[in-house]
N, C-alpha and C positions, 0 to 999 in steps of 0.2 A: 502436659505441655500444650495440648490443644486449647486448654482453658485460658492460657496466657497469650495465645496467638493474637498478633496485632490484627485489627479490623479496619475496613475502609471507614473514612470519616463521614461519608455521606453517600446517598444513592447516586447523586450526580457525579461525584468523583469516581465511583466504581464504573458507571456507564461510560464516562469519557476515557477512563483508563483501558477498559476492555475494548472500546472502539478504537482507541489508539493502537492497541495491540493488533487489531484486525486490519486497520488501514495501512497500506504500504504500497509496494510496487504493483501488487495485483490490482489495486484500485486505480491508482493514478496513471500507470503506464500500460499495464497489460489489458485491463478491461476495454478501454477505448479502442485499442488496436484490434483485439480479437472480435469485438462487436462489429466494428466497421468492415472486417473481412468476411464475416459469417452471417450476413443477413440484416445487420443493423437492428431495427426494432424487433424483428423476429427473434434474433438471438437474445436480445434483452428480455423479451417475454419469457422465453424458456429459462433463462438465468434466474429471473424473479420467481418463477414457479419452483425451481430447484432450491433456491436459498430460503424461501419461506415455508416449504414443506419439509425438505430434507435437512437443510441447514439449521432451521429454528429448533427442530426437535433435538438435534445433537448438541446444540449450544445449551439448551435447557438441561439435557442429560449431564453434560460436563459440569455445569454449575451445581447440579444436585450432588454429584459425586464429590466435588470439592468441598461444598458446605457440610455434607454429611460426615466426611472423614476429617476435615480440617488438616489435610496433609497434602504433600506434593504428589504428582502423578504416580510415582513408584510406590510410595507409602500408602496412597489411597487404594490402589488395586490390591496391595498386600493385605490391607485391613479389611476390605470387602470380601476377599477370598483367600484367607490365610493358607499358606502351604501349597497353593496352586501355581500354575504358570502365568496367571493373569498379571503378575507384577512385571512380566516382560513386555506387556503392552505399554506399561508406564515407561519402561526403559526405552522402547522404540519411539515413544512420543518425545522424550527428552533428546534422544539421538537425532531425530528429524529436526527438532528446533535448533540443535547445535549445527547441523549441516546447513540449514537455512541462514543461520547467523554468519556462517563462514563466507557467504557471498553478500549478505546484507551489510556486513562490516566493510567489505571492499567497496561496494557501491556507495555506502555512506561516506567513505573517504573521498570518492569521486565528487560527490555533491559538495562537500566542504571545499574542495579544490576549486570547483566551478563558482561557488559563492565568492571566494576570494578573487577569482579572475573577474567576476562581474563587478565587484566593488572597485577593482583596479582598472576597469575599462578594457579588459583583455579581449572582449568580443567585438570591439569596434572595427577591427581590421579584417574580420572574416567576410563581411559584405555578401552574405548569402551564398558563399562558395562552399559546398559540402566537401570538396576535395581538401581545401585548406583546413576546414574544421576536423576532418578525419585525420589529417596529418598531425594536427595539434593534439587530438585525443590519443592517437597512437603513440606520439612522443611521450605523453604523460604516463600512460599505463605500462609502457615498455622501459621506462627509466628505472634505475636500480633502487633509488631511495625514496623518491617523492610519493608514490602510492602507499608505501609502508608508513611513512610519516603521517599522512592524512588519515589512514585507517586507524593508526594508534590514537590520533586525536579524537576521531569519532568514537572509538571504543572507550576512550577515557571519559568522554562526555556521558556515555551510557552508564559507565561504572559510577560516575559522580552522582547520577540520579538514583541508581539502585541502592547504593550504600546508605542513602538517607531514609530507607525504609518505605513502607507502603504509603503512609499518610504524608510524611515529609518529603518523599521523593517522587514515587510514581504518580500518586494522586495529585500532588501539588503541581507537578509539571504538566500532567495531562490537562488540568484545568486551564493552563496557559497555552499549551501548544495546540490543542485541538481547536479552540476558537481561532487561533492564528492561521492554521491551515485552511479552515473554511473561508476566512476572510481573503487569504491570498488566492485561493481558487476562484472565489467570487469575483475578485478584481480582474483576474485573467479571463474568466468567462465573459464578463461584461465587455472587456477590451476586444476579445475575439469576435463577439457578435456585432461590434461596431465596425469591424474591418470589412472591406469589400470581399465578398465570397463567404463571409462568416456564417450566414444563415444557410447557405448551401451545405456547409460542413455539418450543421445540426441536422439537416434533412438527410444527409448521407448516413449519419449515426443512428437516428431514431426512426426513420421511415421503414416499415417492415418490408423486407425483400425475401419472401419465403422461398424463392427459387434458389437462393444462396444458402439456405439452411439445410445442411446435410446431416446424416446420422453422426458423423464425427464431430460436427459442430454442437450437436445436442450433448454428446459425451463431454466435449470441451466445456460447455456451460455447467454441467454437473460437477466436473472436476474443479472448475474455477469457484463454484459456490463453496467448496470445501476449503480451498486455499485462501480465499479472501477473508474468511472469518476465523482463520487459524485453527481449524478443526483437526482433531487427531494428534495434536502436538503437545497436549497437556497444558497449554497456556490457560484455557478457560477453566480447567480443573484447578490450577494453581490460583487464579484470580478468585474463583468461587470459594476457595478454602479460607479466604479472608472475609467472607460475608457473614453478617449476623443472621440469626434465625428468623427475623421479622421481614427480611427483604423478599419482595415479590419477584420470583425468578422469571416467570413468564413475561412480566412487564419489562424487566431489565433486559432479557434476551431480545424482545421485540425492539427496544430502543437501540440496542447494539447493532442489530441487523439493519434497522431503518437508517441509522446514521452512516453505517458502513456503505450501504447501497447508495444513499443520497450523495455521499462524497465521490463515489465512483461515477455517478451520473454527472455531477458537477465538473469532475475532472474531464469527462468526455466532452462536455460542452466547451470547456476551456481549450482543450487540445485540438479538437476538430475545428473550432471557430478560428483558431490561429493558423492551423495548417492549410485551410482552404482559402486563405487570403490570396494565395497564388497556387491554383490547383495543379498547374503544369509542373511547377517546381516541386510540389509535394510528392506527386506520383513518381516523378523521375528519381527523386532522392530515395524514396522508400523502396521502389522496385529494385534499385541497385544495391540496397543494403538490408533487405528484409531477412537475409540469412544471418545477420549479426546478433539477432535477439533484441527483445524490447528495450532493455535497459541501455545497451550500447547504442541502439538506433536513436534513442532520445538524446543522448549526449552528443552525437554527431550531427544529426539532422535537425533536431528540435532544440536541444539544450543550449547550443551555441549558435549555429548557423542561422537557424530560423528566426531567433529573436533579433539578430542583427539584420536579417533580410527585411523584416517588417518594421525596421526602425525603432525597435524597443531599445532603450538605453537605461543605464543606471538601475533604478529600483525595479523596473519591469523584468529585467533579466535576472535579478536576484530573486524576485518572486517566483519565476519559472524554475 
């Protein structure tokens, strides 16, 4: 069976697909927020050390396991250690991915809803008012049908890609969507830096503040280095199982981590450049909503209100 297993069409396709798996909420929303709150450049330095020392070695290990066994996580551990309890490690990885999908699917539905609202001009009346934006968001997520419909649409899009296979689905769409997300973040980053206060936002994010770097922040950086490249969930084992024997695993892993980290940095530039165009509004909005979590905070403060506040319209709000 493993001899007939489909393989990636190219090294670039595999790298973009693996990076696409790694890039997500942790890069675009969580990293900028936790970095800004935990020492800026000091936190980033610790995070980079963690991801290139701990993260890199585990990514390579998962690629090795996948390519060696040519199986999914459960089957891979069973093949490496027959009759042992190691197969349960594979089950735990799949279970964790399932749990993560349970909220990624919901948030993906929210994103589709806000894209539709952006196209329809639904943000134009928010006028920088977080209370109105909060009411709009609460009305959406507490409605009976709308969140379910958009989640089903999002999951349907995911299924549409997956059923087309590795080459025709995941690899093909990764080659399209990964460049798109880099371009979108690049446009937002440039726009953010041109706004008044944008450079102060970059200074806040990247200037080292070691006095804010606590022991818990260091542990947070280590944990984030695991989360951001999908370690321990069997994803990289699965992707590695479709690799041919000639692929340089170290080179591929370095590219995945580099692109994942670069996108996180680019997202930080975009978000903090935009947020600091009015620092008073930013801190008052965030301080009153920090308990809501990173994803919800973006939908209320950034994803709708903030774009309207800085007079983004049309394509800019869709980009965000």
